[in-house]
PDB file as gemmi writes it, atoms N, CA and C in Angstrom:
CRYST1    1.000    1.000    1.000  90.00  90.00  90.00 P 1                      
ATOM      1  N   MET A   1      11.349   4.975   0.391  1.00  0.00           N  
ATOM      2  CA  MET A   1       9.952   4.655   0.382  1.00  0.00           C  
ATOM      3  C   MET A   1       9.288   5.219  -0.867  1.00  0.00           C  
ATOM      4  N   PRO A   2       9.409   4.486  -1.955  1.00  0.00           N  
ATOM      5  CA  PRO A   2       8.882   4.957  -3.233  1.00  0.00           C  
ATOM      6  C   PRO A   2       7.359   5.042  -3.256  1.00  0.00           C  
ATOM      7  N   ILE A   3       6.867   6.066  -3.929  1.00  0.00           N  
ATOM      8  CA  ILE A   3       5.434   6.201  -4.162  1.00  0.00           C  
ATOM      9  C   ILE A   3       5.091   5.331  -5.369  1.00  0.00           C  
ATOM     10  N   ILE A   4       4.117   4.422  -5.184  1.00  0.00           N  
ATOM     11  CA  ILE A   4       3.734   3.561  -6.307  1.00  0.00           C  
ATOM     12  C   ILE A   4       2.424   3.993  -6.953  1.00  0.00           C  
ATOM     13  N   SER A   5       1.624   4.808  -6.241  1.00  0.00           N  
ATOM     14  CA  SER A   5       0.391   5.314  -6.835  1.00  0.00           C  
ATOM     15  C   SER A   5      -0.147   6.489  -6.023  1.00  0.00           C  
ATOM     16  N   MET A   6      -0.967   7.316  -6.671  1.00  0.00           N  
ATOM     17  CA  MET A   6      -1.645   8.429  -5.992  1.00  0.00           C  
ATOM     18  C   MET A   6      -3.019   8.589  -6.629  1.00  0.00           C  
ATOM     19  N   PHE A   7      -4.040   8.752  -5.786  1.00  0.00           N  
ATOM     20  CA  PHE A   7      -5.388   8.990  -6.286  1.00  0.00           C  
ATOM     21  C   PHE A   7      -6.233   9.620  -5.192  1.00  0.00           C  
ATOM     22  N   TYR A   8      -7.088  10.556  -5.568  1.00  0.00           N  
ATOM     23  CA  TYR A   8      -8.015  11.233  -4.656  1.00  0.00           C  
ATOM     24  C   TYR A   8      -7.332  11.741  -3.382  1.00  0.00           C  
ATOM     25  N   GLY A   9      -6.123  12.256  -3.526  1.00  0.00           N  
ATOM     26  CA  GLY A   9      -5.393  12.796  -2.381  1.00  0.00           C  
ATOM     27  C   GLY A   9      -4.725  11.746  -1.508  1.00  0.00           C  
ATOM     28  N   ILE A  10      -4.783  10.494  -1.924  1.00  0.00           N  
ATOM     29  CA  ILE A  10      -4.178   9.389  -1.168  1.00  0.00           C  
ATOM     30  C   ILE A  10      -2.851   9.030  -1.831  1.00  0.00           C  
ATOM     31  N   ILE A  11      -1.814   8.916  -1.021  1.00  0.00           N  
ATOM     32  CA  ILE A  11      -0.495   8.520  -1.509  1.00  0.00           C  
ATOM     33  C   ILE A  11      -0.236   7.087  -1.046  1.00  0.00           C  
ATOM     34  N   ILE A  12       0.158   6.231  -1.990  1.00  0.00           N  
ATOM     35  CA  ILE A  12       0.441   4.823  -1.686  1.00  0.00           C  
ATOM     36  C   ILE A  12       1.938   4.594  -1.854  1.00  0.00           C  
ATOM     37  N   ARG A  13       2.534   4.052  -0.788  1.00  0.00           N  
ATOM     38  CA  ARG A  13       3.967   3.749  -0.806  1.00  0.00           C  
ATOM     39  C   ARG A  13       4.192   2.278  -0.490  1.00  0.00           C  
ATOM     40  N   LEU A  14       5.313   1.790  -0.975  1.00  0.00           N  
ATOM     41  CA  LEU A  14       5.754   0.436  -0.662  1.00  0.00           C  
ATOM     42  C   LEU A  14       7.191   0.572  -0.186  1.00  0.00           C  
ATOM     43  N   TYR A  15       7.411   0.339   1.086  1.00  0.00           N  
ATOM     44  CA  TYR A  15       8.740   0.516   1.655  1.00  0.00           C  
ATOM     45  C   TYR A  15       9.662  -0.610   1.234  1.00  0.00           C  
ATOM     46  N   LEU A  16      10.896  -0.260   0.975  1.00  0.00           N  
ATOM     47  CA  LEU A  16      11.901  -1.248   0.617  1.00  0.00           C  
ATOM     48  C   LEU A  16      12.333  -2.024   1.856  1.00  0.00           C  
ATOM     49  N   MET A  17      12.310  -3.327   1.752  1.00  0.00           N  
ATOM     50  CA  MET A  17      12.782  -4.218   2.815  1.00  0.00           C  
ATOM     51  C   MET A  17      12.128  -3.907   4.166  1.00  0.00           C  
ATOM     52  N   ASP A  18      10.831  -3.696   4.190  1.00  0.00           N  
ATOM     53  CA  ASP A  18      10.087  -3.369   5.411  1.00  0.00           C  
ATOM     54  C   ASP A  18       9.786  -4.635   6.197  1.00  0.00           C  
ATOM     55  N   GLN A  19      10.412  -4.784   7.331  1.00  0.00           N  
ATOM     56  CA  GLN A  19      10.208  -5.951   8.188  1.00  0.00           C  
ATOM     57  C   GLN A  19       9.332  -5.619   9.392  1.00  0.00           C  
ATOM     58  N   LYS A  20       8.864  -4.398   9.492  1.00  0.00           N  
ATOM     59  CA  LYS A  20       8.149  -3.923  10.673  1.00  0.00           C  
ATOM     60  C   LYS A  20       6.847  -4.666  10.955  1.00  0.00           C  
ATOM     61  N   HIS A  21       6.130  -5.079   9.917  1.00  0.00           N  
ATOM     62  CA  HIS A  21       4.816  -5.689  10.105  1.00  0.00           C  
ATOM     63  C   HIS A  21       4.849  -7.196   9.847  1.00  0.00           C  
ATOM     64  N   HIS A  22       5.851  -7.859  10.418  1.00  0.00           N  
ATOM     65  CA  HIS A  22       5.941  -9.317  10.409  1.00  0.00           C  
ATOM     66  C   HIS A  22       5.998  -9.912   9.011  1.00  0.00           C  
ATOM     67  N   ASN A  23       6.603  -9.184   8.091  1.00  0.00           N  
ATOM     68  CA  ASN A  23       6.788  -9.688   6.733  1.00  0.00           C  
ATOM     69  C   ASN A  23       5.494  -9.918   5.969  1.00  0.00           C  
ATOM     70  N   LEU A  24       4.365  -9.433   6.478  1.00  0.00           N  
ATOM     71  CA  LEU A  24       3.112  -9.540   5.739  1.00  0.00           C  
ATOM     72  C   LEU A  24       3.156  -8.566   4.564  1.00  0.00           C  
ATOM     73  N   PRO A  25       2.757  -9.004   3.370  1.00  0.00           N  
ATOM     74  CA  PRO A  25       2.706  -8.067   2.252  1.00  0.00           C  
ATOM     75  C   PRO A  25       1.725  -6.932   2.565  1.00  0.00           C  
ATOM     76  N   HIS A  26       2.195  -5.702   2.500  1.00  0.00           N  
ATOM     77  CA  HIS A  26       1.355  -4.553   2.828  1.00  0.00           C  
ATOM     78  C   HIS A  26       1.847  -3.295   2.128  1.00  0.00           C  
ATOM     79  N   ILE A  27       0.967  -2.303   2.114  1.00  0.00           N  
ATOM     80  CA  ILE A  27       1.304  -0.986   1.572  1.00  0.00           C  
ATOM     81  C   ILE A  27       1.148   0.032   2.689  1.00  0.00           C  
ATOM     82  N   HIS A  28       1.684   1.202   2.463  1.00  0.00           N  
ATOM     83  CA  HIS A  28       1.516   2.311   3.393  1.00  0.00           C  
ATOM     84  C   HIS A  28       0.744   3.382   2.650  1.00  0.00           C  
ATOM     85  N   SER A  29      -0.358   3.827   3.235  1.00  0.00           N  
ATOM     86  CA  SER A  29      -1.163   4.862   2.597  1.00  0.00           C  
ATOM     87  C   SER A  29      -1.247   6.084   3.493  1.00  0.00           C  
ATOM     88  N   LYS A  30      -1.245   7.246   2.853  1.00  0.00           N  
ATOM     89  CA  LYS A  30      -1.305   8.513   3.583  1.00  0.00           C  
ATOM     90  C   LYS A  30      -2.381   9.377   2.949  1.00  0.00           C  
ATOM     91  N   TYR A  31      -3.197   9.965   3.815  1.00  0.00           N  
ATOM     92  CA  TYR A  31      -4.216  10.909   3.378  1.00  0.00           C  
ATOM     93  C   TYR A  31      -4.261  12.014   4.418  1.00  0.00           C  
ATOM     94  N   ALA A  32      -3.932  13.235   4.014  1.00  0.00           N  
ATOM     95  CA  ALA A  32      -3.861  14.377   4.946  1.00  0.00           C  
ATOM     96  C   ALA A  32      -2.966  13.987   6.115  1.00  0.00           C  
ATOM     97  N   GLU A  33      -3.460  14.090   7.353  1.00  0.00           N  
ATOM     98  CA  GLU A  33      -2.635  13.749   8.517  1.00  0.00           C  
ATOM     99  C   GLU A  33      -2.751  12.275   8.917  1.00  0.00           C  
ATOM    100  N   PHE A  34      -3.505  11.490   8.150  1.00  0.00           N  
ATOM    101  CA  PHE A  34      -3.714  10.075   8.471  1.00  0.00           C  
ATOM    102  C   PHE A  34      -2.739   9.188   7.706  1.00  0.00           C  
ATOM    103  N   GLU A  35      -2.279   8.138   8.371  1.00  0.00           N  
ATOM    104  CA  GLU A  35      -1.412   7.148   7.738  1.00  0.00           C  
ATOM    105  C   GLU A  35      -1.793   5.775   8.230  1.00  0.00           C  
ATOM    106  N   ALA A  36      -1.687   4.777   7.340  1.00  0.00           N  
ATOM    107  CA  ALA A  36      -2.001   3.411   7.739  1.00  0.00           C  
ATOM    108  C   ALA A  36      -1.197   2.424   6.905  1.00  0.00           C  
ATOM    109  N   ALA A  37      -0.829   1.311   7.538  1.00  0.00           N  
ATOM    110  CA  ALA A  37      -0.274   0.168   6.833  1.00  0.00           C  
ATOM    111  C   ALA A  37      -1.448  -0.773   6.590  1.00  0.00           C  
ATOM    112  N   ILE A  38      -1.625  -1.211   5.345  1.00  0.00           N  
ATOM    113  CA  ILE A  38      -2.780  -2.010   4.966  1.00  0.00           C  
ATOM    114  C   ILE A  38      -2.312  -3.285   4.269  1.00  0.00           C  
ATOM    115  N   GLY A  39      -2.823  -4.422   4.733  1.00  0.00           N  
ATOM    116  CA  GLY A  39      -2.451  -5.709   4.159  1.00  0.00           C  
ATOM    117  C   GLY A  39      -2.920  -5.844   2.722  1.00  0.00           C  
ATOM    118  N   ILE A  40      -2.059  -6.394   1.887  1.00  0.00           N  
ATOM    119  CA  ILE A  40      -2.408  -6.606   0.481  1.00  0.00           C  
ATOM    120  C   ILE A  40      -3.376  -7.781   0.347  1.00  0.00           C  
ATOM    121  N   ASP A  41      -3.187  -8.811   1.125  1.00  0.00           N  
ATOM    122  CA  ASP A  41      -4.030 -10.004   1.008  1.00  0.00           C  
ATOM    123  C   ASP A  41      -5.491  -9.755   1.359  1.00  0.00           C  
ATOM    124  N   ASP A  42      -5.740  -8.998   2.431  1.00  0.00           N  
ATOM    125  CA  ASP A  42      -7.121  -8.845   2.902  1.00  0.00           C  
ATOM    126  C   ASP A  42      -7.612  -7.395   2.969  1.00  0.00           C  
ATOM    127  N   GLY A  43      -6.746  -6.416   2.725  1.00  0.00           N  
ATOM    128  CA  GLY A  43      -7.154  -5.016   2.754  1.00  0.00           C  
ATOM    129  C   GLY A  43      -7.431  -4.473   4.144  1.00  0.00           C  
ATOM    130  N   GLU A  44      -7.034  -5.198   5.173  1.00  0.00           N  
ATOM    131  CA  GLU A  44      -7.272  -4.760   6.548  1.00  0.00           C  
ATOM    132  C   GLU A  44      -6.125  -3.886   7.046  1.00  0.00           C  
ATOM    133  N   ILE A  45      -6.441  -2.948   7.933  1.00  0.00           N  
ATOM    134  CA  ILE A  45      -5.427  -2.073   8.517  1.00  0.00           C  
ATOM    135  C   ILE A  45      -4.573  -2.867   9.503  1.00  0.00           C  
ATOM    136  N   LEU A  46      -3.267  -2.785   9.316  1.00  0.00           N  
ATOM    137  CA  LEU A  46      -2.318  -3.437  10.217  1.00  0.00           C  
ATOM    138  C   LEU A  46      -1.855  -2.481  11.307  1.00  0.00           C  
ATOM    139  N   ALA A  47      -1.779  -1.204  10.956  1.00  0.00           N  
ATOM    140  CA  ALA A  47      -1.349  -0.171  11.907  1.00  0.00           C  
ATOM    141  C   ALA A  47      -1.822   1.176  11.389  1.00  0.00           C  
ATOM    142  N   GLY A  48      -2.063   2.098  12.296  1.00  0.00           N  
ATOM    143  CA  GLY A  48      -2.469   3.444  11.919  1.00  0.00           C  
ATOM    144  C   GLY A  48      -3.963   3.529  11.642  1.00  0.00           C  
ATOM    145  N   GLU A  49      -4.350   4.610  10.923  1.00  0.00           N  
ATOM    146  CA  GLU A  49      -5.762   4.792  10.594  1.00  0.00           C  
ATOM    147  C   GLU A  49      -5.926   5.674   9.367  1.00  0.00           C  
ATOM    148  N   LEU A  50      -7.049   5.482   8.699  1.00  0.00           N  
ATOM    149  CA  LEU A  50      -7.485   6.310   7.577  1.00  0.00           C  
ATOM    150  C   LEU A  50      -8.971   6.585   7.774  1.00  0.00           C  
ATOM    151  N   PRO A  51      -9.454   7.727   7.276  1.00  0.00           N  
ATOM    152  CA  PRO A  51     -10.901   7.945   7.305  1.00  0.00           C  
ATOM    153  C   PRO A  51     -11.604   6.825   6.519  1.00  0.00           C  
ATOM    154  N   ARG A  52     -12.816   6.508   6.911  1.00  0.00           N  
ATOM    155  CA  ARG A  52     -13.560   5.383   6.322  1.00  0.00           C  
ATOM    156  C   ARG A  52     -13.646   5.461   4.791  1.00  0.00           C  
ATOM    157  N   LYS A  53     -13.971   6.628   4.252  1.00  0.00           N  
ATOM    158  CA  LYS A  53     -14.107   6.781   2.797  1.00  0.00           C  
ATOM    159  C   LYS A  53     -12.795   6.469   2.080  1.00  0.00           C  
ATOM    160  N   GLN A  54     -11.701   7.007   2.589  1.00  0.00           N  
ATOM    161  CA  GLN A  54     -10.400   6.781   1.960  1.00  0.00           C  
ATOM    162  C   GLN A  54      -9.952   5.329   2.116  1.00  0.00           C  
ATOM    163  N   LEU A  55     -10.262   4.721   3.257  1.00  0.00           N  
ATOM    164  CA  LEU A  55      -9.931   3.311   3.441  1.00  0.00           C  
ATOM    165  C   LEU A  55     -10.661   2.468   2.401  1.00  0.00           C  
ATOM    166  N   ARG A  56     -11.924   2.751   2.160  1.00  0.00           N  
ATOM    167  CA  ARG A  56     -12.695   1.991   1.162  1.00  0.00           C  
ATOM    168  C   ARG A  56     -12.102   2.170  -0.240  1.00  0.00           C  
ATOM    169  N   LEU A  57     -11.653   3.374  -0.556  1.00  0.00           N  
ATOM    170  CA  LEU A  57     -11.012   3.604  -1.851  1.00  0.00           C  
ATOM    171  C   LEU A  57      -9.726   2.788  -1.976  1.00  0.00           C  
ATOM    172  N   VAL A  58      -8.915   2.786  -0.931  1.00  0.00           N  
ATOM    173  CA  VAL A  58      -7.664   2.022  -0.951  1.00  0.00           C  
ATOM    174  C   VAL A  58      -7.971   0.526  -1.061  1.00  0.00           C  
ATOM    175  N   GLN A  59      -8.965   0.054  -0.333  1.00  0.00           N  
ATOM    176  CA  GLN A  59      -9.327  -1.370  -0.392  1.00  0.00           C  
ATOM    177  C   GLN A  59      -9.801  -1.761  -1.792  1.00  0.00           C  
ATOM    178  N   ALA A  60     -10.570  -0.889  -2.450  1.00  0.00           N  
ATOM    179  CA  ALA A  60     -11.021  -1.159  -3.818  1.00  0.00           C  
ATOM    180  C   ALA A  60      -9.823  -1.203  -4.763  1.00  0.00           C  
ATOM    181  N   TRP A  61      -8.891  -0.280  -4.576  1.00  0.00           N  
ATOM    182  CA  TRP A  61      -7.686  -0.235  -5.408  1.00  0.00           C  
ATOM    183  C   TRP A  61      -6.855  -1.504  -5.212  1.00  0.00           C  
ATOM    184  N   ILE A  62      -6.708  -1.939  -3.965  1.00  0.00           N  
ATOM    185  CA  ILE A  62      -5.970  -3.175  -3.684  1.00  0.00           C  
ATOM    186  C   ILE A  62      -6.631  -4.350  -4.398  1.00  0.00           C  
ATOM    187  N   GLU A  63      -7.937  -4.437  -4.317  1.00  0.00           N  
ATOM    188  CA  GLU A  63      -8.679  -5.525  -4.965  1.00  0.00           C  
ATOM    189  C   GLU A  63      -8.402  -5.568  -6.468  1.00  0.00           C  
ATOM    190  N   LEU A  64      -8.364  -4.401  -7.104  1.00  0.00           N  
ATOM    191  CA  LEU A  64      -8.124  -4.321  -8.543  1.00  0.00           C  
ATOM    192  C   LEU A  64      -6.685  -4.647  -8.933  1.00  0.00           C  
ATOM    193  N   HIS A  65      -5.752  -4.371  -8.036  1.00  0.00           N  
ATOM    194  CA  HIS A  65      -4.323  -4.477  -8.385  1.00  0.00           C  
ATOM    195  C   HIS A  65      -3.553  -5.463  -7.510  1.00  0.00           C  
ATOM    196  N   ARG A  66      -4.237  -6.413  -6.894  1.00  0.00           N  
ATOM    197  CA  ARG A  66      -3.585  -7.328  -5.948  1.00  0.00           C  
ATOM    198  C   ARG A  66      -2.381  -8.056  -6.563  1.00  0.00           C  
ATOM    199  N   ASP A  67      -2.525  -8.592  -7.767  1.00  0.00           N  
ATOM    200  CA  ASP A  67      -1.416  -9.326  -8.391  1.00  0.00           C  
ATOM    201  C   ASP A  67      -0.204  -8.424  -8.619  1.00  0.00           C  
ATOM    202  N   GLU A  68      -0.455  -7.209  -9.091  1.00  0.00           N  
ATOM    203  CA  GLU A  68       0.636  -6.253  -9.301  1.00  0.00           C  
ATOM    204  C   GLU A  68       1.291  -5.875  -7.977  1.00  0.00           C  
ATOM    205  N   LEU A  69       0.472  -5.694  -6.951  1.00  0.00           N  
ATOM    206  CA  LEU A  69       0.999  -5.331  -5.627  1.00  0.00           C  
ATOM    207  C   LEU A  69       1.869  -6.439  -5.054  1.00  0.00           C  
ATOM    208  N   LEU A  70       1.437  -7.678  -5.201  1.00  0.00           N  
ATOM    209  CA  LEU A  70       2.241  -8.795  -4.688  1.00  0.00           C  
ATOM    210  C   LEU A  70       3.556  -8.917  -5.446  1.00  0.00           C  
ATOM    211  N   ALA A  71       3.527  -8.662  -6.748  1.00  0.00           N  
ATOM    212  CA  ALA A  71       4.768  -8.670  -7.535  1.00  0.00           C  
ATOM    213  C   ALA A  71       5.688  -7.539  -7.074  1.00  0.00           C  
ATOM    214  N   ASP A  72       5.115  -6.347  -6.855  1.00  0.00           N  
ATOM    215  CA  ASP A  72       5.901  -5.213  -6.357  1.00  0.00           C  
ATOM    216  C   ASP A  72       6.461  -5.510  -4.970  1.00  0.00           C  
ATOM    217  N   TRP A  73       5.685  -6.201  -4.128  1.00  0.00           N  
ATOM    218  CA  TRP A  73       6.146  -6.556  -2.778  1.00  0.00           C  
ATOM    219  C   TRP A  73       7.424  -7.398  -2.876  1.00  0.00           C  
ATOM    220  N   GLU A  74       7.434  -8.365  -3.776  1.00  0.00           N  
ATOM    221  CA  GLU A  74       8.614  -9.233  -3.950  1.00  0.00           C  
ATOM    222  C   GLU A  74       9.814  -8.409  -4.420  1.00  0.00           C  
ATOM    223  N   ILE A  75       9.576  -7.492  -5.327  1.00  0.00           N  
ATOM    224  CA  ILE A  75      10.648  -6.628  -5.835  1.00  0.00           C  
ATOM    225  C   ILE A  75      11.205  -5.773  -4.696  1.00  0.00           C  
ATOM    226  N   ALA A  76      10.317  -5.140  -3.925  1.00  0.00           N  
ATOM    227  CA  ALA A  76      10.742  -4.274  -2.818  1.00  0.00           C  
ATOM    228  C   ALA A  76      11.439  -5.075  -1.726  1.00  0.00           C  
ATOM    229  N   ALA A  77      10.973  -6.298  -1.460  1.00  0.00           N  
ATOM    230  CA  ALA A  77      11.580  -7.138  -0.428  1.00  0.00           C  
ATOM    231  C   ALA A  77      13.018  -7.498  -0.782  1.00  0.00           C  
ATOM    232  N   SER A  78      13.325  -7.503  -2.067  1.00  0.00           N  
ATOM    233  CA  SER A  78      14.699  -7.792  -2.492  1.00  0.00           C  
ATOM    234  C   SER A  78      15.564  -6.534  -2.529  1.00  0.00           C  
ATOM    235  N   GLY A  79      14.961  -5.382  -2.148  1.00  0.00           N  
ATOM    236  CA  GLY A  79      15.715  -4.141  -2.073  1.00  0.00           C  
ATOM    237  C   GLY A  79      15.692  -3.292  -3.317  1.00  0.00           C  
ATOM    238  N   GLU A  80      14.910  -3.712  -4.313  1.00  0.00           N  
ATOM    239  CA  GLU A  80      14.815  -2.946  -5.549  1.00  0.00           C  
ATOM    240  C   GLU A  80      13.601  -2.041  -5.536  1.00  0.00           C  
ATOM    241  N   LYS A  81      13.626  -1.027  -6.399  1.00  0.00           N  
ATOM    242  CA  LYS A  81      12.524  -0.065  -6.468  1.00  0.00           C  
ATOM    243  C   LYS A  81      11.319  -0.713  -7.179  1.00  0.00           C  
ATOM    244  N   PRO A  82      10.134  -0.684  -6.532  1.00  0.00           N  
ATOM    245  CA  PRO A  82       8.941  -1.278  -7.158  1.00  0.00           C  
ATOM    246  C   PRO A  82       8.412  -0.409  -8.305  1.00  0.00           C  
ATOM    247  N   TYR A  83       7.591  -1.035  -9.141  1.00  0.00           N  
ATOM    248  CA  TYR A  83       6.982  -0.348 -10.278  1.00  0.00           C  
ATOM    249  C   TYR A  83       5.785   0.486  -9.838  1.00  0.00           C  
ATOM    250  N   LYS A  84       5.485   1.524 -10.594  1.00  0.00           N  
ATOM    251  CA  LYS A  84       4.277   2.323 -10.376  1.00  0.00           C  
ATOM    252  C   LYS A  84       3.063   1.485 -10.772  1.00  0.00           C  
ATOM    253  N   ILE A  85       1.935   1.733 -10.107  1.00  0.00           N  
ATOM    254  CA  ILE A  85       0.682   1.045 -10.401  1.00  0.00           C  
ATOM    255  C   ILE A  85      -0.364   2.114 -10.686  1.00  0.00           C  
ATOM    256  N   ALA A  86      -1.210   1.839 -11.681  1.00  0.00           N  
ATOM    257  CA  ALA A  86      -2.243   2.808 -12.094  1.00  0.00           C  
ATOM    258  C   ALA A  86      -3.131   3.211 -10.930  1.00  0.00           C  
ATOM    259  N   PRO A  87      -3.539   4.463 -10.894  1.00  0.00           N  
ATOM    260  CA  PRO A  87      -4.442   4.929  -9.829  1.00  0.00           C  
ATOM    261  C   PRO A  87      -5.850   4.371 -10.017  1.00  0.00           C  
ATOM    262  N   LEU A  88      -6.686   4.643  -9.031  1.00  0.00           N  
ATOM    263  CA  LEU A  88      -8.065   4.199  -9.058  1.00  0.00           C  
ATOM    264  C   LEU A  88      -8.863   5.042 -10.030  1.00  0.00           C  
TER     265      LEU A  88                                                      
END                                                                             
C-alpha cells in the first residue's frame, strides 16, 4: 500500500489491486485515528470516516489531481507501484 501523497497530517495511499470497493477508483486516506476510502470520481466517502476539515482538504486535493489519480489507479490495478502526486 504505497503512499502517494502527504499533506497537513493526512496520508494518502493507493492500494495495489484493491478489489474491496467494487473496483471503483478510490484512495485511502488516514488522519490520526481516522481512515476512509474516498472515490476519485466524486470525492465521496466509500467506507470509514475523516473529520470534516480533513475530508474537505482531501476532496480539494482530489479535484486538483483527478487525472493523475485515475492514471495511478490504472497503474496500481495492474499490480505496479503508482507514482507520487504533489501535496495540497
